[in-house]
C-alpha positions as a LaTeX table, in Angstrom:
\begin{tabular}{lrrr}
\hline
Residue & $x$ (\AA) & $y$ (\AA) & $z$ (\AA) \\
\hline
Unk1 & $-0.10$ & 50.16 & 12.48 \\
Unk2 & $-0.67$ & 46.51 & 11.68 \\
Unk3 & 1.49 & 44.09 & 13.62 \\
Unk4 & 3.59 & 41.84 & 11.38 \\
Unk5 & 3.99 & 38.25 & 12.46 \\
Unk6 & 7.03 & 36.22 & 11.47 \\
Unk7 & 6.32 & 33.35 & 9.09 \\
Unk8 & 5.72 & 30.00 & 10.75 \\
Unk9 & 8.20 & 27.24 & 9.91 \\
Unk10 & 8.63 & 23.62 & 10.89 \\
Unk11 & 11.32 & 24.80 & 13.35 \\
Unk12 & 8.53 & 26.35 & 15.44 \\
Unk13 & 7.45 & 22.82 & 16.45 \\
Unk14 & 9.05 & 20.25 & 18.71 \\
Unk15 & 8.33 & 16.75 & 17.39 \\
Unk16 & 7.11 & 14.27 & 20.00 \\
Unk17 & 6.09 & 11.20 & 17.98 \\
Unk18 & 4.97 & 10.01 & 14.56 \\
Unk19 & 1.32 & 8.93 & 14.76 \\
Unk20 & 0.59 & 8.15 & 11.13 \\
Unk21 & 1.97 & 7.77 & 7.64 \\
Unk22 & 0.13 & 8.31 & 4.40 \\
Unk23 & 0.56 & 8.56 & 0.65 \\
Unk24 & 2.27 & 11.96 & 0.77 \\
Unk25 & 3.94 & 12.11 & 4.16 \\
Unk26 & 3.32 & 11.74 & 7.85 \\
Unk27 & 1.46 & 13.07 & 10.85 \\
Unk28 & 3.35 & 13.89 & 14.04 \\
Unk29 & 2.31 & 14.94 & 17.50 \\
Unk30 & 4.22 & 18.15 & 18.17 \\
Unk31 & 4.49 & 20.92 & 20.71 \\
Unk32 & 4.02 & 24.39 & 19.24 \\
Unk33 & 6.93 & 26.23 & 20.85 \\
Unk34 & 5.21 & 29.64 & 20.90 \\
Unk35 & 2.28 & 28.47 & 23.04 \\
Unk36 & 3.29 & 25.04 & 24.37 \\
Unk37 & 0.11 & 23.59 & 22.83 \\
Unk38 & 0.15 & 19.96 & 21.67 \\
Unk39 & $-0.95$ & 19.70 & 18.03 \\
Unk40 & $-0.99$ & 17.26 & 15.13 \\
Unk41 & 1.34 & 18.36 & 12.32 \\
Unk42 & 0.56 & 16.80 & 8.95 \\
Unk43 & 3.52 & 17.07 & 6.54 \\
Unk44 & 2.76 & 16.39 & 2.87 \\
Unk45 & 5.27 & 16.17 & 0.03 \\
Unk46 & 4.21 & 18.62 & $-2.69$ \\
Unk47 & 6.03 & 16.74 & $-5.48$ \\
Unk48 & 4.15 & 13.54 & $-4.59$ \\
Unk49 & 0.80 & 15.35 & $-4.49$ \\
Unk50 & 1.41 & 16.83 & $-7.93$ \\
Unk51 & 2.75 & 13.62 & $-9.51$ \\
Unk52 & $-0.27$ & 11.64 & $-8.27$ \\
Unk53 & $-2.64$ & 14.41 & $-9.38$ \\
Unk54 & $-4.10$ & 14.87 & $-5.89$ \\
Unk55 & $-3.79$ & 18.64 & $-5.59$ \\
Unk56 & $-7.57$ & 19.13 & $-5.71$ \\
Unk57 & $-8.08$ & 16.51 & $-2.97$ \\
Unk58 & $-5.55$ & 18.20 & $-0.68$ \\
Unk59 & $-7.05$ & 21.64 & $-1.31$ \\
Unk60 & $-10.52$ & 20.26 & $-0.54$ \\
Unk61 & $-9.26$ & 18.65 & 2.68 \\
Unk62 & $-7.71$ & 21.93 & 3.79 \\
Unk63 & $-10.88$ & 23.89 & 2.98 \\
Unk64 & $-13.16$ & 21.43 & 4.79 \\
Unk65 & $-10.95$ & 21.44 & 7.88 \\
Unk66 & $-10.72$ & 25.24 & 7.83 \\
Unk67 & $-14.46$ & 25.80 & 7.45 \\
Unk68 & $-15.90$ & 22.95 & 9.49 \\
Unk69 & $-17.41$ & 23.72 & 12.86 \\
Unk70 & $-18.18$ & 20.19 & 13.97 \\
Unk71 & $-16.86$ & 18.29 & 17.00 \\
Unk72 & $-16.46$ & 15.20 & 14.79 \\
Unk73 & $-14.12$ & 16.94 & 12.34 \\
Unk74 & $-10.62$ & 17.82 & 13.49 \\
Unk75 & $-9.99$ & 21.56 & 13.66 \\
Unk76 & $-7.38$ & 23.15 & 11.40 \\
Unk77 & $-5.42$ & 25.75 & 13.34 \\
Unk78 & $-3.33$ & 26.99 & 10.42 \\
Unk79 & $-1.25$ & 25.85 & 7.48 \\
Unk80 & 2.09 & 26.81 & 5.97 \\
Unk81 & 4.54 & 25.50 & 3.40 \\
Unk82 & 8.19 & 25.42 & 2.46 \\
Unk83 & 9.85 & 24.46 & $-0.82$ \\
Unk84 & 9.16 & 20.72 & $-0.43$ \\
Unk85 & 6.22 & 20.32 & 1.93 \\
Unk86 & 2.75 & 21.55 & 2.79 \\
Unk87 & 1.99 & 21.47 & 6.52 \\
Unk88 & $-1.42$ & 21.37 & 8.18 \\
Unk89 & $-1.44$ & 22.16 & 11.90 \\
Unk90 & $-4.50$ & 20.57 & 13.48 \\
Unk91 & $-5.88$ & 19.98 & 16.92 \\
Unk92 & $-4.52$ & 16.77 & 18.40 \\
Unk93 & $-7.15$ & 14.14 & 19.15 \\
Unk94 & $-5.74$ & 11.39 & 21.38 \\
Unk95 & $-7.09$ & 8.02 & 20.30 \\
Unk96 & $-7.32$ & 8.87 & 16.64 \\
Unk97 & $-10.12$ & 9.72 & 14.26 \\
Unk98 & $-13.10$ & 7.95 & 12.73 \\
Unk99 & $-10.90$ & 6.25 & 10.12 \\
Unk100 & $-8.70$ & 4.81 & 12.88 \\
Unk101 & $-11.80$ & 3.42 & 14.58 \\
Unk102 & $-13.08$ & 1.93 & 11.32 \\
Unk103 & $-9.72$ & 0.25 & 10.66 \\
Unk104 & $-9.77$ & $-1.25$ & 14.18 \\
Unk105 & $-13.37$ & $-2.48$ & 13.87 \\
Unk106 & $-13.15$ & $-3.48$ & 10.18 \\
Unk107 & $-16.86$ & $-2.77$ & 9.73 \\
Unk108 & $-19.44$ & $-0.72$ & 11.60 \\
Unk109 & $-22.75$ & $-2.20$ & 12.59 \\
Unk110 & $-25.76$ & $-0.51$ & 11.01 \\
Unk111 & $-26.51$ & 1.16 & 14.35 \\
Unk112 & $-22.93$ & 2.51 & 14.64 \\
Unk113 & $-22.96$ & 3.76 & 11.06 \\
Unk114 & $-26.26$ & 5.59 & 11.64 \\
Unk115 & $-24.90$ & 7.16 & 14.82 \\
Unk116 & $-21.70$ & 8.49 & 13.22 \\
Unk117 & $-23.51$ & 9.77 & 10.12 \\
Unk118 & $-26.17$ & 11.49 & 12.24 \\
Unk119 & $-23.50$ & 13.10 & 14.44 \\
Unk120 & $-21.50$ & 14.32 & 11.45 \\
Unk121 & $-24.59$ & 15.79 & 9.79 \\
Unk122 & $-26.10$ & 17.39 & 12.90 \\
Unk123 & $-23.88$ & 17.19 & 16.00 \\
Unk124 & $-26.06$ & 19.64 & 17.98 \\
Unk125 & $-29.29$ & 17.67 & 17.78 \\
Unk126 & $-29.88$ & 15.80 & 21.02 \\
Unk127 & $-31.64$ & 12.45 & 21.21 \\
Unk128 & $-35.35$ & 12.90 & 21.89 \\
Unk129 & $-35.52$ & 16.55 & 20.82 \\
Unk130 & $-36.83$ & 18.12 & 17.64 \\
Unk131 & $-34.07$ & 20.72 & 17.25 \\
\hline
\end{tabular}
């Protein structure tokens, strides 16, 4: 017999801090009560997404995060929704992401830009090898 799991809700997370705000909502550092794991919980207002015609962008973000196997792209653990919000539960990366770094630096040098692009395209290739 297949084991049925109860639906995940926002009550399954203990909020620790807000780490970002965006067009549709916010990102919080949370503790997943079931495992004790620290995660990033992105909460997006569905009405706002629809009114700004960004549904396709949000779906694409979710698909990329779900399918990506790259150390430079945050891992999506799972997603769920309620009547008002869509939630993405992602691995928590202390220090932020590439966008945070770009905002802090304002502009990357050509060398930095080449490095980050090369890593995103082929994170397994090591300097000096032909893999």
